[in-house]
C-alpha positions in Angstrom: -49.7 -6.0 -127.6 -52.5 -3.7 -129.2 -52.0 -1.2 -126.4 -48.4 -0.7 -127.1 -49.1 -0.3 -130.8 -51.4 2.7 -130.0 -48.7 4.3 -127.7 -46.1 4.0 -130.5 -48.5 5.2 -133.1 -49.7 8.4 -131.2 -46.1 9.5 -130.0 -45.6 12.1 -132.9 -41.8 11.9 -132.7 -41.4 8.4 -134.1 -39.5 7.1 -137.2 -42.5 8.0 -139.4 -42.3 11.8 -138.6 -40.6 13.8 -141.5 -37.3 15.5 -140.5 -36.3 18.8 -142.1 -32.6 19.4 -142.7 -31.0 22.8 -143.3 -27.4 23.9 -143.6 -27.6 24.7 -139.7 -28.7 21.0 -139.1 -31.8 19.9 -137.2 -31.2 22.2 -134.3 -34.4 23.5 -132.8 -36.4 22.7 -136.0 -39.4 20.5 -135.3 -41.8 20.3 -138.1 -45.4 21.3 -137.4 -47.7 18.3 -137.2 -50.6 18.1 -139.7 -53.6 19.9 -138.4 -51.8 22.0 -135.8 -52.3 25.2 -137.8 -55.9 25.9 -138.8 -57.5 29.1 -139.8 -60.0 30.8 -137.5 -63.4 29.5 -137.5 -65.8 31.9 -139.1 -68.9 31.8 -137.0 -72.1 32.5 -139.0 -75.7 32.7 -137.9 -78.8 30.6 -138.7 -79.4 26.9 -139.3 -77.1 26.7 -142.5 -74.0 27.6 -140.5 -74.0 24.4 -138.4 -74.0 26.3 -135.1 -77.7 27.0 -135.0 -79.4 30.3 -134.0 -77.0 31.4 -131.1 -73.7 31.0 -133.1 -72.0 29.0 -130.5 -72.5 31.8 -127.9 -74.9 30.1 -125.7 -78.4 31.6 -124.9 -78.6 35.4 -123.7 -76.4 37.0 -121.2 -73.6 39.5 -121.5 -71.3 37.4 -123.4 -73.8 36.4 -126.1 -74.0 40.0 -127.3 -72.0 41.5 -130.2 -70.1 44.1 -128.1 -69.9 42.4 -124.7 -67.4 44.5 -122.7 -65.0 47.3 -123.1 -61.2 46.5 -122.9 -60.0 46.6 -119.4 -63.6 46.1 -117.9 -63.3 44.1 -114.6 -67.0 43.3 -113.8 -67.7 46.7 -112.2 -64.6 46.5 -110.0 -62.4 49.5 -110.3 -60.1 48.7 -113.3 -56.3 48.5 -113.0 -55.5 51.5 -115.0 -57.7 53.7 -112.7 -56.4 52.0 -109.5 -52.6 52.8 -110.4 -51.3 56.3 -109.5 -50.4 58.7 -112.1 -46.6 59.4 -112.4 -44.6 62.1 -114.2 -45.4 64.2 -117.3 -44.7 64.4 -121.0 -42.8 67.4 -121.9 -44.4 69.0 -125.0 -41.4 71.3 -125.7 -38.9 68.3 -125.9 -36.5 68.5 -128.9 -35.2 65.1 -130.2 -31.9 65.3 -132.1 -30.6 62.8 -134.7 -27.1 61.9 -133.5 -24.1 61.9 -135.9 -20.7 60.9 -134.5 -17.4 62.1 -135.8 -16.4 58.5 -136.3 -19.4 58.1 -138.7 -18.3 61.2 -140.7 -14.8 59.7 -141.0 -16.1 56.3 -142.2 -18.5 57.9 -144.7 -15.4 59.7 -146.2 -17.1 63.2 -146.1 -14.8 66.2 -146.6 -15.2 69.9 -147.7 -18.6 71.1 -146.9 -21.1 68.8 -145.1 -24.7 69.6 -145.2 -27.7 67.8 -144.0 -28.4 66.7 -147.6 -25.0 65.1 -147.7 -25.6 63.3 -144.3 -28.8 62.1 -145.7 -27.3 60.8 -148.9 -24.8 58.7 -146.9 -27.7 57.3 -144.6 -26.3 58.9 -141.4 -29.6 60.6 -140.7 -33.1 59.8 -141.4 -34.5 63.1 -142.3 -33.0 66.6 -143.5 -35.5 68.7 -141.7 -35.3 67.1 -138.2 -32.8 68.4 -135.7 -29.2 67.0 -136.1 -26.5 67.0 -133.4 -22.9 66.2 -134.1 -21.3 64.2 -131.2 -17.5 63.8 -130.3 -17.1 60.0 -130.5 -14.1 59.3 -132.6 -11.4 61.4 -134.3 -11.5 63.4 -137.4 -8.5 64.4 -139.6 -10.0 66.1 -142.7 -10.9 69.8 -142.4 -14.7 69.9 -143.0 -17.4 72.7 -142.7 -20.4 71.0 -141.2 -23.8 72.5 -140.8 -26.0 71.1 -138.1 -28.5 72.2 -135.3 -26.2 71.3 -132.4 -22.7 70.2 -131.6 -21.2 68.6 -128.3 -18.3 70.6 -126.9 -15.8 67.8 -127.7 -17.1 67.5 -131.3 -16.6 71.3 -131.8 -13.2 71.2 -130.4 -12.2 68.2 -132.6 -13.5 69.7 -135.7 -11.8 73.0 -135.1 -8.5 71.4 -134.2 -8.6 69.5 -137.5 -9.0 73.0 -139.2 -12.6 72.7 -139.9 -15.6 75.0 -139.2 -18.8 74.6 -137.3 -22.0 76.1 -138.7 -25.3 76.2 -136.7 -28.4 75.9 -138.9 -30.9 78.6 -138.4 -34.2 77.4 -137.0 -37.4 78.1 -139.0 -39.9 79.6 -136.9 -43.5 78.5 -137.8 -45.8 81.3 -138.1 -49.1 81.0 -136.2 -52.0 81.2 -138.3 -54.3 84.2 -137.5 -57.8 83.1 -136.8 
C-alpha cells in the first residue's frame, strides 16, 4: 500500500497538478513543475563559496584552467573546419536590390511622381539610399513617373503601356580618398 502511494505522489500529472486554461484550451500547455527552471549556479572560489578551493573543477588538468580549449578544438586531431574542402567564393562587387512589385505600388495607391522617399513613406522599401528595382508582378492602371535604380523588362513595358514614365536614378560614385 505504501509503495503505490509513492508512485501516485511522484507522477507529476496527477489530480493535484495545476492546469492552465486559455482561450485556445489546454492544447500543448503543460505547466512547468516547481524547481524545473533554476538560474545558473555562480561558481565562486575559496571556502566561503561552499565549493572549496577548486571551484568544482577537480584538481589540475586542462579542464581545471580558466580558458581550457579553443572553440572547435578536437584534442589535437585536425578540426572539422580544416578537414572540409573550401568551396565557392564571395563576390565583393555584388549589388543587392530592394524589390518593389507593381502590385505593391497599386495597393499603396501611389500616383503621379513616385520617388524613393515616397516608397519609404509607404513602407515598400527599408532604405532610400539602397538600390531599388521595380519588378513586373501585378498590373498598373495609373500613369506614374517612377524613379528607381533598376526595372525589369515587364515592369518597364507595363508602366509605359499605362502612360507612365521610367526614370533611372543616377549612381553616386564614392570618391577615393587620396592618401
